[in-house]
NULUM-521541 format. One record per atom (N, C-alpha, C): atom name; residue in three letters; x, y, z. Coordinates in Angstrom, 2 decimals, always signed. Example, Ala and Ser with C-alpha at 12.3 -4.5 7.8 and 13.67 -1.06 7.14 Angstrom:
BEGIN
('N', 'ALA', (+13.19, -5.69, +7.80)) ('CA', 'ALA', (+12.30, -4.50, +7.80)) ('C', 'ALA', (+13.20, -3.30, +7.80)) ('N', 'SER', (+12.85, -2.25, +7.08)) ('CA', 'SER', (+13.67, -1.06, +7.14)) ('C', 'SER', (+12.90, +0.03, +7.87)) 
END
This chain:
BEGIN
('N', 'UNK', (+1.03, -1.08, +0.03)) ('CA', 'UNK', (-0.12, +0.10, +0.07)) ('C', 'UNK', (+1.16, +1.03, -0.02)) ('N', 'UNK', (+0.48, +2.21, -1.01)) ('CA', 'UNK', (+1.31, +3.51, -1.09)) ('C', 'UNK', (+0.83, +4.15, -0.04)) ('N', 'UNK', (+1.43, +5.07, +0.49)) ('CA', 'UNK', (+1.42, +6.25, +1.16)) ('C', 'UNK', (+1.58, +7.49, +1.05)) ('N', 'UNK', (+1.38, +8.51, +2.13)) ('CA', 'UNK', (+1.69, +9.66, +1.90)) ('C', 'UNK', (+3.19, +10.29, +1.27)) ('N', 'UNK', (+3.71, +9.33, +2.13)) ('CA', 'UNK', (+5.35, +9.45, +2.34)) ('C', 'UNK', (+6.06, +9.27, +0.65)) ('N', 'UNK', (+5.33, +8.33, +0.23)) ('CA', 'UNK', (+5.64, +7.59, -1.20)) ('C', 'UNK', (+5.58, +8.47, -2.00)) ('N', 'UNK', (+4.14, +8.78, -1.67)) ('CA', 'UNK', (+3.26, +9.67, -3.01)) ('C', 'UNK', (+4.41, +10.89, -3.05)) ('N', 'UNK', (+4.89, +11.79, -2.30)) ('CA', 'UNK', (+5.60, +12.86, -2.00)) ('C', 'UNK', (+6.98, +12.54, -2.68)) ('N', 'UNK', (+7.45, +11.63, -2.52)) ('CA', 'UNK', (+8.79, +11.17, -2.84)) ('C', 'UNK', (+8.70, +11.00, -4.54)) ('N', 'UNK', (+7.67, +10.13, -5.11)) ('CA', 'UNK', (+7.49, +9.82, -6.34)) ('C', 'UNK', (+7.01, +11.57, -6.96)) ('N', 'UNK', (+6.35, +12.18, -6.32)) ('CA', 'UNK', (+5.78, +13.44, -6.78)) ('C', 'UNK', (+7.13, +14.43, -7.16)) ('N', 'UNK', (+7.91, +14.44, -6.09)) ('CA', 'UNK', (+9.40, +15.13, -6.28)) ('C', 'UNK', (+10.13, +14.53, -7.55)) ('N', 'UNK', (+10.14, +13.15, -7.42)) ('CA', 'UNK', (+11.29, +12.92, -8.49)) ('C', 'UNK', (+10.59, +13.34, -9.76)) ('N', 'UNK', (+9.47, +12.95, -10.01)) ('CA', 'UNK', (+8.56, +12.91, -11.53)) ('C', 'UNK', (+8.58, +14.76, -12.04)) ('N', 'UNK', (+8.46, +15.61, -10.76)) ('CA', 'UNK', (+8.52, +16.84, -11.01)) ('C', 'UNK', (+9.96, +17.75, -11.38)) ('N', 'UNK', (+10.93, +17.08, -10.74)) ('CA', 'UNK', (+12.21, +17.42, -11.06)) ('C', 'UNK', (+12.82, +16.61, -12.37)) ('N', 'UNK', (+12.09, +15.77, -12.79)) ('CA', 'UNK', (+12.45, +15.43, -14.14)) ('C', 'UNK', (+13.97, +14.58, -13.93)) ('N', 'UNK', (+14.33, +13.86, -12.99)) ('CA', 'UNK', (+15.43, +13.39, -12.61)) ('C', 'UNK', (+15.17, +11.59, -13.05)) ('N', 'UNK', (+16.59, +11.16, -13.43)) ('CA', 'UNK', (+16.60, +9.88, -13.66)) ('C', 'UNK', (+16.74, +9.02, -12.53)) ('N', 'UNK', (+15.30, +8.23, -12.27)) ('CA', 'UNK', (+15.46, +7.55, -11.13)) ('C', 'UNK', (+14.85, +6.00, -11.13)) ('N', 'UNK', (+14.81, +5.37, -10.33)) ('CA', 'UNK', (+14.25, +3.96, -10.43)) ('C', 'UNK', (+13.82, +3.22, -8.91)) ('N', 'UNK', (+13.14, +2.40, -9.05)) ('CA', 'UNK', (+12.37, +2.02, -7.76)) ('C', 'UNK', (+13.06, +0.43, -7.70)) ('N', 'UNK', (+14.23, -0.04, -7.27)) ('CA', 'UNK', (+14.64, -1.20, -7.03)) ('C', 'UNK', (+13.92, -1.99, -5.96)) ('N', 'UNK', (+13.38, -1.71, -5.18)) ('CA', 'UNK', (+12.45, -2.36, -4.08)) ('C', 'UNK', (+11.49, -1.55, -3.29)) ('N', 'UNK', (+10.87, -1.98, -2.69)) ('CA', 'UNK', (+9.84, -1.04, -1.75)) ('C', 'UNK', (+10.18, -0.18, -0.84)) ('N', 'UNK', (+9.93, +1.13, -1.25)) ('CA', 'UNK', (+10.26, +2.22, -0.28)) ('C', 'UNK', (+11.78, +2.59, -0.70)) ('N', 'UNK', (+12.37, +2.16, -1.76)) ('CA', 'UNK', (+13.80, +2.57, -2.02)) ('C', 'UNK', (+13.64, +2.88, -3.35)) ('N', 'UNK', (+14.29, +4.16, -3.42)) ('CA', 'UNK', (+14.60, +4.83, -4.71)) ('C', 'UNK', (+16.10, +5.28, -4.89)) ('N', 'UNK', (+16.11, +4.80, -6.07)) ('CA', 'UNK', (+17.73, +5.42, -6.79)) ('C', 'UNK', (+17.69, +6.33, -7.65)) ('N', 'UNK', (+18.33, +7.71, -7.42)) ('CA', 'UNK', (+18.21, +8.82, -8.12)) ('C', 'UNK', (+19.71, +9.02, -8.60)) ('N', 'UNK', (+19.65, +9.74, -9.92)) ('CA', 'UNK', (+20.86, +10.11, -10.30)) ('C', 'UNK', (+20.89, +11.80, -10.50)) ('N', 'UNK', (+21.73, +12.38, -9.91)) ('CA', 'UNK', (+21.57, +13.92, -9.66)) ('C', 'UNK', (+23.03, +14.40, -11.09)) ('N', 'UNK', (+22.47, +15.41, -11.69)) ('CA', 'UNK', (+23.27, +16.15, -12.59)) ('C', 'UNK', (+24.26, +17.00, -11.74)) ('N', 'UNK', (+25.43, +17.23, -12.12)) ('CA', 'UNK', (+26.09, +17.90, -11.83)) ('C', 'UNK', (+27.26, +19.03, -12.84)) ('N', 'UNK', (+28.15, +19.94, -12.34)) ('CA', 'UNK', (+29.09, +20.16, -13.64)) ('C', 'UNK', (+30.40, +19.73, -13.18)) ('N', 'UNK', (+30.86, +19.68, -11.92)) ('CA', 'UNK', (+32.33, +19.39, -11.57)) ('C', 'UNK', (+32.00, +17.87, -11.31)) ('N', 'UNK', (+31.40, +17.49, -10.59)) ('CA', 'UNK', (+30.74, +16.04, -10.20)) ('C', 'UNK', (+29.63, +15.67, -11.36)) ('N', 'UNK', (+29.93, +15.20, -12.47)) ('CA', 'UNK', (+29.20, +14.75, -13.43)) ('C', 'UNK', (+27.94, +14.32, -12.98)) ('N', 'UNK', (+27.69, +13.18, -12.26)) ('CA', 'UNK', (+26.27, +12.62, -11.73)) ('C', 'UNK', (+26.69, +12.28, -10.43)) ('N', 'UNK', (+26.26, +12.48, -9.40)) ('CA', 'UNK', (+25.66, +11.92, -8.20)) ('C', 'UNK', (+25.04, +10.93, -7.91)) ('N', 'UNK', (+25.21, +9.39, -7.55)) ('CA', 'UNK', (+24.31, +8.44, -7.32)) ('C', 'UNK', (+23.72, +8.55, -6.03)) ('N', 'UNK', (+22.62, +8.61, -5.75)) ('CA', 'UNK', (+21.73, +9.18, -4.30)) ('C', 'UNK', (+20.42, +7.67, -4.24)) ('N', 'UNK', (+20.54, +7.49, -3.31)) ('CA', 'UNK', (+19.31, +6.41, -2.67)) ('C', 'UNK', (+18.47, +6.88, -1.73)) ('N', 'UNK', (+17.32, +6.81, -1.86)) ('CA', 'UNK', (+16.40, +7.40, -0.77)) ('C', 'UNK', (+15.79, +5.98, -0.33)) ('N', 'UNK', (+15.54, +5.98, +0.98)) ('CA', 'UNK', (+14.91, +4.52, +1.65)) ('C', 'UNK', (+13.88, +4.87, +2.77)) ('N', 'UNK', (+12.49, +4.85, +2.32)) ('CA', 'UNK', (+11.77, +5.35, +3.09)) ('C', 'UNK', (+11.33, +3.88, +4.48)) ('N', 'UNK', (+11.94, +4.25, +5.64)) ('CA', 'UNK', (+11.68, +3.16, +6.62)) ('C', 'UNK', (+10.31, +3.53, +7.33)) ('N', 'UNK', (+10.07, +2.52, +8.58)) ('CA', 'UNK', (+8.78, +2.87, +8.98)) ('C', 'UNK', (+8.91, +4.37, +9.35)) ('N', 'UNK', (+9.78, +4.91, +10.21)) ('CA', 'UNK', (+9.64, +6.09, +10.99)) ('C', 'UNK', (+10.27, +7.21, +10.08)) ('N', 'UNK', (+10.97, +7.04, +9.28)) ('CA', 'UNK', (+11.90, +7.85, +8.68)) ('C', 'UNK', (+12.42, +7.84, +7.28)) ('N', 'UNK', (+12.84, +8.40, +6.55)) ('CA', 'UNK', (+13.44, +8.49, +5.39)) ('C', 'UNK', (+15.03, +8.86, +5.53)) ('N', 'UNK', (+15.72, +7.76, +4.82)) ('CA', 'UNK', (+17.29, +7.75, +4.76)) ('C', 'UNK', (+17.69, +8.17, +3.46)) ('N', 'UNK', (+18.48, +9.24, +3.32)) ('CA', 'UNK', (+19.45, +9.49, +2.19)) ('C', 'UNK', (+20.66, +9.08, +2.08)) ('N', 'UNK', (+21.15, +8.67, +1.32)) ('CA', 'UNK', (+22.69, +8.45, +0.96)) ('C', 'UNK', (+22.90, +8.69, -0.58)) ('N', 'UNK', (+24.02, +9.43, -0.43)) ('CA', 'UNK', (+24.79, +9.60, -1.79)) ('C', 'UNK', (+26.18, +9.55, -1.70)) ('N', 'UNK', (+26.61, +8.73, -2.61)) ('CA', 'UNK', (+28.09, +8.61, -2.64)) ('C', 'UNK', (+29.16, +9.72, -3.35)) ('N', 'UNK', (+29.93, +10.40, -2.96)) ('CA', 'UNK', (+30.47, +11.25, -3.24)) ('C', 'UNK', (+31.77, +11.49, -3.99)) ('N', 'UNK', (+32.72, +10.34, -3.13)) ('CA', 'UNK', (+34.21, +9.97, -3.72)) ('C', 'UNK', (+34.72, +8.97, -2.58)) ('N', 'UNK', (+35.43, +8.24, -3.39)) ('CA', 'UNK', (+36.25, +6.75, -2.70)) ('C', 'UNK', (+37.24, +7.61, -1.67)) ('N', 'UNK', (+37.50, +6.58, -0.99)) ('CA', 'UNK', (+38.52, +7.13, +0.38)) ('C', 'UNK', (+39.69, +7.88, -0.34)) ('N', 'UNK', (+40.06, +8.49, -0.08)) ('CA', 'UNK', (+41.31, +9.52, -0.34)) ('C', 'UNK', (+42.39, +8.66, -0.57)) ('N', 'UNK', (+43.44, +9.18, -1.45)) ('CA', 'UNK', (+44.75, +8.45, -1.58)) ('C', 'UNK', (+45.60, +8.85, -0.51)) ('N', 'UNK', (+45.49, +9.92, -0.30)) ('CA', 'UNK', (+46.47, +10.85, +0.83)) ('C', 'UNK', (+45.67, +11.88, +1.67)) ('N', 'UNK', (+46.45, +12.22, +2.63)) ('CA', 'UNK', (+45.95, +13.53, +3.29)) ('C', 'UNK', (+44.66, +13.19, +4.05)) ('N', 'UNK', (+44.90, +11.75, +4.59)) ('CA', 'UNK', (+43.25, +11.68, +4.97)) ('C', 'UNK', (+42.79, +12.59, +6.19)) ('N', 'UNK', (+43.36, +12.95, +7.08)) ('CA', 'UNK', (+43.26, +13.55, +8.17)) ('C', 'UNK', (+42.74, +15.22, +7.35)) ('N', 'UNK', (+43.33, +15.71, +6.49)) ('CA', 'UNK', (+43.07, +16.94, +6.10)) ('C', 'UNK', (+41.98, +17.05, +5.35)) ('N', 'UNK', (+41.53, +16.11, +4.74)) ('CA', 'UNK', (+40.30, +15.74, +3.79)) ('C', 'UNK', (+39.45, +15.74, +4.88)) ('N', 'UNK', (+39.27, +14.64, +5.92)) ('CA', 'UNK', (+38.38, +14.66, +6.71)) ('C', 'UNK', (+37.97, +15.75, +7.86)) ('N', 'UNK', (+38.98, +16.42, +8.08)) ('CA', 'UNK', (+38.73, +17.61, +8.56)) ('C', 'UNK', (+38.30, +18.65, +8.09)) ('N', 'UNK', (+38.67, +18.77, +6.66)) ('CA', 'UNK', (+37.83, +19.81, +5.83)) ('C', 'UNK', (+36.24, +19.13, +6.10)) ('N', 'UNK', (+36.02, +18.16, +5.38)) ('CA', 'UNK', (+34.67, +17.50, +5.51)) ('C', 'UNK', (+33.73, +17.90, +6.78)) ('N', 'UNK', (+34.30, +17.75, +7.94)) ('CA', 'UNK', (+33.74, +18.20, +9.36)) ('C', 'UNK', (+33.30, +19.65, +9.43)) ('N', 'UNK', (+34.89, +20.26, +9.08)) ('CA', 'UNK', (+34.34, +22.00, +9.06)) ('C', 'UNK', (+33.01, +22.52, +8.03)) ('N', 'UNK', (+33.13, +21.69, +6.75)) ('CA', 'UNK', (+32.28, +22.11, +5.81)) ('C', 'UNK', (+30.60, +21.55, +6.39)) ('N', 'UNK', (+30.61, +20.71, +7.02)) ('CA', 'UNK', (+29.17, +20.01, +7.78)) ('C', 'UNK', (+28.58, +21.17, +8.38)) ('N', 'UNK', (+29.52, +22.23, +9.21)) ('CA', 'UNK', (+28.85, +23.20, +9.79)) ('C', 'UNK', (+27.77, +24.02, +9.16)) ('N', 'UNK', (+28.37, +24.35, +7.78)) ('CA', 'UNK', (+27.27, +25.28, +6.93)) ('C', 'UNK', (+26.39, +24.73, +6.06)) ('N', 'UNK', (+25.99, +23.24, +6.30)) ('CA', 'UNK', (+25.19, +22.39, +5.29)) ('C', 'UNK', (+23.85, +22.39, +5.74)) ('N', 'UNK', (+23.00, +22.65, +5.00)) ('CA', 'UNK', (+21.35, +22.28, +5.14)) ('C', 'UNK', (+21.22, +21.04, +5.16)) ('N', 'UNK', (+20.71, +20.33, +6.16)) ('CA', 'UNK', (+19.88, +19.04, +6.28)) ('C', 'UNK', (+21.04, +17.59, +5.89)) ('N', 'UNK', (+22.06, +18.00, +5.15)) ('CA', 'UNK', (+23.18, +16.70, +4.97)) ('C', 'UNK', (+24.11, +16.98, +5.34)) ('N', 'UNK', (+24.83, +15.99, +5.55)) ('CA', 'UNK', (+26.12, +15.81, +6.39)) ('C', 'UNK', (+26.90, +14.87, +5.67)) ('N', 'UNK', (+28.30, +15.11, +5.51)) ('CA', 'UNK', (+29.25, +14.41, +5.37)) ('C', 'UNK', (+29.45, +13.58, +5.87)) ('N', 'UNK', (+29.50, +12.12, +5.47)) ('CA', 'UNK', (+29.95, +10.94, +6.36)) ('C', 'UNK', (+30.93, +9.63, +6.07)) ('N', 'UNK', (+31.30, +8.90, +6.42)) ('CA', 'UNK', (+32.47, +8.12, +5.90)) ('C', 'UNK', (+31.73, +6.15, +5.91)) ('N', 'UNK', (+31.87, +5.51, +5.18)) ('CA', 'UNK', (+31.38, +4.43, +5.55)) ('C', 'UNK', (+32.86, +3.60, +5.84)) ('N', 'UNK', (+32.66, +2.40, +6.17)) ('CA', 'UNK', (+33.71, +1.67, +7.06)) ('C', 'UNK', (+35.26, +1.50, +6.15)) ('N', 'UNK', (+35.05, +2.03, +4.57)) ('CA', 'UNK', (+36.19, +1.90, +3.69)) ('C', 'UNK', (+36.96, +3.17, +3.62)) ('N', 'UNK', (+36.34, +4.30, +4.37)) ('CA', 'UNK', (+36.40, +5.80, +4.22)) ('C', 'UNK', (+36.25, +6.20, +3.11)) ('N', 'UNK', (+34.95, +5.77, +2.27)) ('CA', 'UNK', (+34.45, +6.63, +1.19)) ('C', 'UNK', (+33.78, +7.41, +1.69)) ('N', 'UNK', (+33.58, +8.42, +1.01)) ('CA', 'UNK', (+32.70, +9.93, +1.37)) ('C', 'UNK', (+31.23, +9.63, +0.82)) ('N', 'UNK', (+30.44, +10.08, +1.67)) ('CA', 'UNK', (+29.09, +10.15, +1.26)) ('C', 'UNK', (+28.25, +11.49, +2.07)) ('N', 'UNK', (+27.26, +11.55, +1.23)) ('CA', 'UNK', (+26.32, +12.74, +2.22)) ('C', 'UNK', (+25.20, +11.70, +2.54)) ('N', 'UNK', (+24.76, +12.12, +3.59)) ('CA', 'UNK', (+23.93, +11.59, +4.42)) ('C', 'UNK', (+22.68, +12.39, +4.97)) ('N', 'UNK', (+21.27, +11.83, +5.04)) ('CA', 'UNK', (+20.58, +12.85, +5.47)) ('C', 'UNK', (+19.27, +11.79, +6.30)) ('N', 'UNK', (+18.78, +12.13, +7.48)) ('CA', 'UNK', (+17.65, +11.56, +7.89)) ('C', 'UNK', (+16.52, +12.61, +8.27)) ('N', 'UNK', (+15.20, +12.47, +7.87)) ('CA', 'UNK', (+14.16, +13.27, +8.14)) ('C', 'UNK', (+13.07, +12.17, +8.60)) ('N', 'UNK', (+11.97, +12.78, +9.73)) ('CA', 'UNK', (+10.71, +11.65, +10.10)) ('C', 'UNK', (+10.25, +11.43, +8.73)) ('N', 'UNK', (+9.54, +10.54, +9.00)) ('CA', 'UNK', (+8.69, +10.08, +7.53)) ('C', 'UNK', (+7.14, +11.11, +7.41)) ('N', 'UNK', (+7.06, +11.39, +8.87)) ('CA', 'UNK', (+5.90, +12.60, +8.60)) ('C', 'UNK', (+6.23, +13.99, +8.11)) ('N', 'UNK', (+7.53, +13.97, +7.82)) ('CA', 'UNK', (+7.94, +15.55, +7.60)) ('C', 'UNK', (+8.24, +15.16, +5.90)) ('N', 'UNK', (+8.07, +14.15, +5.18)) ('CA', 'UNK', (+8.57, +13.76, +3.96)) ('C', 'UNK', (+7.46, +14.68, +3.09)) ('N', 'UNK', (+7.70, +15.47, +2.32)) ('CA', 'UNK', (+6.93, +16.19, +1.37)) ('C', 'UNK', (+7.89, +16.33, +0.34)) ('N', 'UNK', (+6.92, +16.74, -1.15)) ('CA', 'UNK', (+7.86, +16.73, -2.15)) ('C', 'UNK', (+8.71, +18.05, -2.28)) ('N', 'UNK', (+8.28, +19.08, -1.49)) ('CA', 'UNK', (+9.06, +20.18, -1.23)) ('C', 'UNK', (+10.36, +19.68, -0.47)) ('N', 'UNK', (+10.16, +19.13, +0.65)) ('CA', 'UNK', (+11.39, +18.53, +1.39)) ('C', 'UNK', (+12.23, +17.71, +0.90)) ('N', 'UNK', (+11.59, +16.84, -0.31)) ('CA', 'UNK', (+12.66, +15.93, -1.21)) ('C', 'UNK', (+13.23, +16.74, -2.02)) ('N', 'UNK', (+12.80, +17.86, -2.80)) ('CA', 'UNK', (+13.34, +18.87, -3.77)) ('C', 'UNK', (+14.44, +19.51, -2.75)) ('N', 'UNK', (+14.36, +20.05, -1.59)) ('CA', 'UNK', (+15.51, +20.60, -0.99)) ('C', 'UNK', (+16.53, +19.92, -0.94)) ('N', 'UNK', (+16.47, +18.18, +0.03)) ('CA', 'UNK', (+17.30, +17.53, +0.34)) ('C', 'UNK', (+18.20, +17.35, -0.89)) ('N', 'UNK', (+17.38, +16.89, -2.09)) ('CA', 'UNK', (+18.09, +16.58, -3.21)) ('C', 'UNK', (+18.93, +17.78, -3.84)) ('N', 'UNK', (+18.39, +18.94, -3.38)) ('CA', 'UNK', (+19.14, +19.95, -4.16)) ('C', 'UNK', (+20.31, +20.31, -3.26)) ('N', 'UNK', (+20.08, +20.36, -1.85)) ('CA', 'UNK', (+21.41, +20.20, -0.98)) ('C', 'UNK', (+22.77, +19.17, -1.47)) ('N', 'UNK', (+21.90, +18.03, -1.88)) ('CA', 'UNK', (+23.05, +16.79, -2.11)) ('C', 'UNK', (+24.02, +17.19, -3.36)) ('N', 'UNK', (+22.94, +18.01, -4.63)) ('CA', 'UNK', (+23.57, +18.07, -5.91)) ('C', 'UNK', (+24.45, +19.07, -5.70)) ('N', 'UNK', (+24.41, +20.35, -4.94)) ('CA', 'UNK', (+25.19, +21.22, -4.86)) ('C', 'UNK', (+26.32, +21.14, -3.78)) ('N', 'UNK', (+26.13, +20.53, -2.85)) ('CA', 'UNK', (+27.07, +20.21, -2.12)) ('C', 'UNK', (+27.67, +19.08, -2.80)) ('N', 'UNK', (+27.41, +18.22, -3.47)) ('CA', 'UNK', (+28.60, +16.98, -3.93)) ('C', 'UNK', (+29.47, +17.86, -4.92)) ('N', 'UNK', (+28.44, +18.43, -5.70)) ('CA', 'UNK', (+29.27, +19.22, -7.05)) ('C', 'UNK', (+30.51, +20.50, -6.50)) ('N', 'UNK', (+29.96, +21.19, -5.59)) ('CA', 'UNK', (+30.88, +22.07, -4.92)) ('C', 'UNK', (+32.18, +21.68, -4.11)) ('N', 'UNK', (+31.60, +20.72, -3.63)) ('CA', 'UNK', (+32.77, +20.19, -2.81)) ('C', 'UNK', (+33.79, +18.76, -3.49)) ('N', 'UNK', (+33.62, +18.38, -4.96)) ('CA', 'UNK', (+33.96, +17.63, -5.54)) ('C', 'UNK', (+35.50, +18.00, -5.54)) ('N', 'UNK', (+35.69, +18.86, -6.20)) ('CA', 'UNK', (+37.17, +19.41, -6.88)) ('C', 'UNK', (+38.14, +19.73, -5.54)) ('N', 'UNK', (+37.62, +20.09, -4.69)) ('CA', 'UNK', (+38.42, +20.34, -3.08)) ('C', 'UNK', (+38.81, +18.96, -2.82)) ('N', 'UNK', (+37.83, +17.88, -2.71)) ('CA', 'UNK', (+37.92, +16.48, -2.25)) ('C', 'UNK', (+39.17, +16.02, -2.82)) ('N', 'UNK', (+38.96, +16.25, -4.15)) ('CA', 'UNK', (+40.08, +15.68, -5.07)) ('C', 'UNK', (+41.56, +16.26, -5.23)) ('N', 'UNK', (+41.53, +17.57, -4.64)) ('CA', 'UNK', (+42.90, +18.21, -4.37)) ('C', 'UNK', (+43.35, +18.04, -3.25)) ('N', 'UNK', (+42.69, +18.15, -2.22)) ('CA', 'UNK', (+43.20, +17.38, -1.29)) ('C', 'UNK', (+43.50, +15.93, -1.11)) ('N', 'UNK', (+43.00, +15.16, -1.47)) ('CA', 'UNK', (+42.85, +13.46, -1.23)) ('C', 'UNK', (+43.81, +12.83, -2.33)) ('N', 'UNK', (+43.78, +13.60, -3.30)) ('CA', 'UNK', (+44.13, +12.96, -4.80)) ('C', 'UNK', (+45.19, +13.43, -5.55)) ('N', 'UNK', (+46.00, +14.50, -5.08)) ('CA', 'UNK', (+47.33, +15.25, -5.73)) ('C', 'UNK', (+47.89, +14.75, -6.38)) ('N', 'UNK', (+48.65, +13.33, -5.83)) ('CA', 'UNK', (+49.24, +12.89, -6.68)) ('C', 'UNK', (+48.65, +11.98, -7.83)) ('N', 'UNK', (+47.99, +11.22, -7.63)) ('CA', 'UNK', (+46.86, +10.39, -8.79)) ('C', 'UNK', (+46.67, +11.80, -10.17)) ('N', 'UNK', (+46.40, +13.16, -9.68)) ('CA', 'UNK', (+45.92, +13.74, -10.48)) ('C', 'UNK', (+47.60, +14.49, -11.44)) ('N', 'UNK', (+48.60, +14.74, -10.64)) ('CA', 'UNK', (+49.66, +14.87, -11.45)) ('C', 'UNK', (+50.25, +13.62, -12.17)) ('N', 'UNK', (+49.88, +12.41, -11.68)) ('CA', 'UNK', (+50.03, +11.05, -12.54)) ('C', 'UNK', (+49.50, +11.13, -13.79)) ('N', 'UNK', (+48.02, +11.63, -13.58)) ('CA', 'UNK', (+47.16, +11.70, -14.74)) ('C', 'UNK', (+47.94, +12.66, -15.91)) ('N', 'UNK', (+48.04, +13.55, -15.17)) ('CA', 'UNK', (+48.80, +14.79, -16.22)) ('C', 'UNK', (+49.82, +14.32, -17.00)) ('N', 'UNK', (+50.78, +13.40, -16.34)) ('CA', 'UNK', (+52.11, +13.06, -17.11)) ('C', 'UNK', (+51.49, +12.12, -18.20)) ('N', 'UNK', (+51.01, +11.01, -17.53)) ('CA', 'UNK', (+50.12, +10.03, -18.50)) ('C', 'UNK', (+49.59, +10.43, -19.62)) ('N', 'UNK', (+48.60, +11.45, -19.82)) ('CA', 'UNK', (+47.91, +12.21, -20.69)) ('C', 'UNK', (+49.12, +12.88, -21.75)) ('N', 'UNK', (+49.95, +13.52, -21.25)) ('CA', 'UNK', (+50.59, +14.48, -22.13)) ('C', 'UNK', (+51.56, +13.34, -22.48)) ('N', 'UNK', (+52.48, +12.39, -21.89)) ('CA', 'UNK', (+53.20, +11.36, -22.65)) ('C', 'UNK', (+52.37, +10.78, -24.09)) ('N', 'UNK', (+51.20, +10.81, -23.86)) ('CA', 'UNK', (+50.72, +9.76, -25.07)) ('C', 'UNK', (+49.76, +10.59, -26.14)) ('N', 'UNK', (+49.99, +12.17, -25.68)) ('CA', 'UNK', (+48.99, +12.96, -26.87)) ('C', 'UNK', (+47.80, +13.08, -26.45)) ('N', 'UNK', (+47.28, +12.92, -25.35)) ('CA', 'UNK', (+45.73, +12.43, -25.10)) ('C', 'UNK', (+45.25, +13.75, -24.38)) ('N', 'UNK', (+43.61, +13.89, -24.48)) ('CA', 'UNK', (+43.45, +15.29, -23.88)) ('C', 'UNK', (+43.49, +15.30, -22.56)) ('N', 'UNK', (+43.85, +16.70, -22.31)) ('CA', 'UNK', (+43.87, +16.81, -20.66)) ('C', 'UNK', (+42.88, +18.14, -20.82)) ('N', 'UNK', (+41.82, +18.21, -21.34)) ('CA', 'UNK', (+40.58, +19.13, -21.21)) ('C', 'UNK', (+40.09, +18.98, -20.12)) ('N', 'UNK', (+39.42, +17.47, -19.21)) ('CA', 'UNK', (+38.73, +17.44, -18.02)) ('C', 'UNK', (+39.68, +17.35, -16.80)) ('N', 'UNK', (+41.36, +18.10, -17.39)) ('CA', 'UNK', (+42.04, +17.99, -16.20)) ('C', 'UNK', (+42.11, +19.56, -15.76)) ('N', 'UNK', (+41.33, +20.73, -16.69)) ('CA', 'UNK', (+41.43, +22.02, -17.01)) ('C', 'UNK', (+41.71, +22.80, -15.54)) ('N', 'UNK', (+40.42, +22.12, -14.63)) ('CA', 'UNK', (+40.33, +22.71, -13.19)) ('C', 'UNK', (+41.33, +22.48, -12.17)) ('N', 'UNK', (+42.36, +21.55, -12.58)) ('CA', 'UNK', (+43.55, +21.13, -11.90)) ('C', 'UNK', (+44.98, +21.56, -12.51)) ('N', 'UNK', (+44.71, +22.56, -13.37)) ('CA', 'UNK', (+46.08, +23.05, -13.67)) ('C', 'UNK', (+47.19, +23.40, -12.54)) ('N', 'UNK', (+46.92, +23.42, -11.52)) ('CA', 'UNK', (+47.63, +23.51, -10.63)) ('C', 'UNK', (+48.91, +22.17, -10.12)) ('N', 'UNK', (+48.19, +21.34, -10.90)) ('CA', 'UNK', (+48.94, +20.01, -10.57)) ('C', 'UNK', (+49.40, +19.33, -12.15)) ('N', 'UNK', (+49.76, +20.23, -13.17)) ('CA', 'UNK', (+50.02, +19.88, -14.51)) ('C', 'UNK', (+51.72, +20.08, -14.57)) ('N', 'UNK', (+52.24, +19.66, -15.07)) ('CA', 'UNK', (+53.85, +20.01, -15.21)) ('C', 'UNK', (+54.32, +21.25, -15.58)) ('N', 'UNK', (+55.20, +21.93, -15.00)) ('CA', 'UNK', (+55.45, +23.15, -14.92)) ('C', 'UNK', (+55.51, +23.72, -16.57)) ('N', 'UNK', (+55.93, +22.99, -17.73)) ('CA', 'UNK', (+55.98, +23.39, -18.73)) ('C', 'UNK', (+54.64, +23.32, -19.30)) ('N', 'UNK', (+53.59, +23.06, -18.47)) ('CA', 'UNK', (+52.23, +23.25, -19.59)) ('C', 'UNK', (+51.34, +24.00, -18.74)) ('N', 'UNK', (+51.61, +24.49, -17.78)) ('CA', 'UNK', (+50.98, +25.32, -16.80)) ('C', 'UNK', (+50.76, +26.59, -17.29)) ('N', 'UNK', (+49.14, +26.59, -16.96)) ('CA', 'UNK', (+48.76, +28.50, -17.56)) ('C', 'UNK', (+48.89, +29.39, -16.71)) ('N', 'UNK', (+49.79, +30.67, -16.69)) ('CA', 'UNK', (+49.97, +31.66, -15.99)) ('C', 'UNK', (+48.45, +32.03, -15.59)) 
END
């Protein structure tokens, strides 16, 4: 039996014209678009008393773990409804929990907007702090093969000196 909370989730997803699926009862898988982080996979799970939201942001940083995690915690102080969290592997997620009685199409819209904006605006900083050596290696590899570096443009500071733009 579908209820008011499920109706609100479906109404919000349909109204936002997002790509989504319902892989199980009360479970919704949503793909949020972005510009820096091109897509963010997000799950909404309606439980008996609450709605849980979980969105993957980035895998466990390769380096500077303490600096990355500190930045995430400090960023949490400025966020609406969502919080950065880590799983057992150290992968980075955005999560939220609201009372099932508070689930409305407008609140789902606000939550998904907060996830999309936060994942997108935080993504490059997470990469810069936690994956600098990988980005440097990617620059070197692409340049050595004559590959395009267009999608590395946001990371000019990691390019070899001879290709950096002033």
